N, C-alpha and C positions, 0 to 999 in steps of 0.2 A: 504494500500500500504506500502511495506517495505521501510526501509531507503535506501537500495540499489536501489530499483525501482525508488524512488524519485530522487536519484542521477543520474541515467541513463536518466530519463526524462529531467533533467536539462542539462546534459552534452552532449546529442545527440538529434538531431531533429528526427522527425518521419521517415525521410529517412536514418537515421543512420549517418548523418554528425555531426562531433564534433562542439559544440558551443564554438567558440574561446574565448569569454569573460570568460566562466566558467573555461576552461582549463588554461587560462592566470592567473587566480586567484589560481587555485589548484596546478599547477606544481611547483611554487616556494615554496609553503608550504611543498609539498612532498619532494622536494630537501633538504629543511632545516632539515627534520626528518632524511633523510639518512646521511646528514653531521654530525648530532649529534650522530647517531648510530655508524658511522665509526670513528669519532673523539674519542669517549669514548669506542670504541670496545665493544659495548653493544651486548650481545648475547641473552638477554631475555627481552621482553617487556610484561608486564601484567597489567590487570585492566579491568574495564568495558569500553565499547565504549565511554561513556560520560567522564569517568576519563581520558582515553587516549587522547580524543579530547582536554580536558582542558590542559593536560600536554604538548601537542604539538601545542596548540593554533590553533585548527582546529574545524570545525563544526562536528557534528556526521556524516553527509553525507560524508564529506571529509575523516573522519577517516575510515568509511566503505569502501570508495574507496581505501584508502591506504591498508587496510587489504586485499581487493580483489587483489591488486597488488602484495602482498607477499604471497598470499594464495598457489600458485603453489610450493613454496619451503618448505612449512610446512609438517611435517610428518603426521599430522592429519589436513587436510584443513577444513575450516569452510564452512558451507552452507550459503553463503553470504546473500541470501534472507531471512534467518531466524534470522539474527542479529537484535537486537533492542538496545535501549540505555543502558539497564542493562545487556546485554550479557557479560559474562566474557570471556576475550580474553587473550591468552597466545601465544606469538610469540617467538619461539626459532629460532635464526638467525644462519644459516650456511653461512658464508661469501662466500665460493666458489660457492654454489648454487645461492646465491643472485647475485653475479657478473655475472655468466653465464646467469641468467634469464634476467638481464639488457641488456646483449649483444644480447640475443635472441630477446628481444623486440625492439632492435635497439634504446635503450634509451641512446644515447651518452652523453646527459647532466648528466646522473647518473653514468655510468661506467667510465667516465673520471674525476670524482670528485677528486680533489687533496687529499682528506682524505683517498682514497684507498691506498695511499702510506704509511699510518700508519698501514694498515692491511697486505698488500702484497707488496713485492718489485716489481720493474718494470718488471723483468724477469717473475715472477709468474703471473703478470697481463697479459703479452703477452701470456704466456702458456695457461691460462684459456680462453683468448679471442680466440685463434686459436682452442683450443679444442672444444669450443662451436660452432664456425663457421663451423668446420668440421662435427659436429654432425648433422647438417642440410643438409649436402651434400649427395645426392643420387648417389651412384656409381652403374651403371648397369653392370651386368656380361656380358661376351661375349655371343652372341646369339648362340644357338645350331643349327648347320646346319643339314639338312635332312640326310646327309650321315655320320654324326659324330656318334661315339659310344654313346649309350644311357647313360645318367647320372645315371640311376638306377642300372647300372653295370650288366645288364643282358647278355651283350656280343653281343646283337643285335644292328643294326643300329637304330638311333632315329626314322626314318620314319616307321620302322617295329615294334616298341615297343611303348613307351610312346607318340610318336608323331603321332600315327595312328588315 
């Protein structure tokens, strides 16, 4: 069983419900890493899973969970299930992508960290927040009526063309 599978087994019940005690332990550790990254404006984190775990005072399972959390913003995501203690990790941090991903995940405890003020001014944070929130909004086009001109520009009515 992989480190990630072990983490998932501990973090969630068989029914997919989060195990509160596990998350209560993990989330402050995760937040501490983000605070350090933002405070130091760290753009690159590298080392093995074990080394990074020691550096950030986390277990290997917690470190793999953290990598899973940032995996979506990486230009070359890791296959999380393939990570072991000696896997070499290189995380290049794009702060805009990271901020937007936190907004997307509704991780308010992370995107409202005061350390973001060291990276982006308040206006930029608002701009990124709004941009991310709008990206998930589905805007439906007006419905084509039966007697409207066909959008394929054939000159026929929709009902006699593409709507037939």
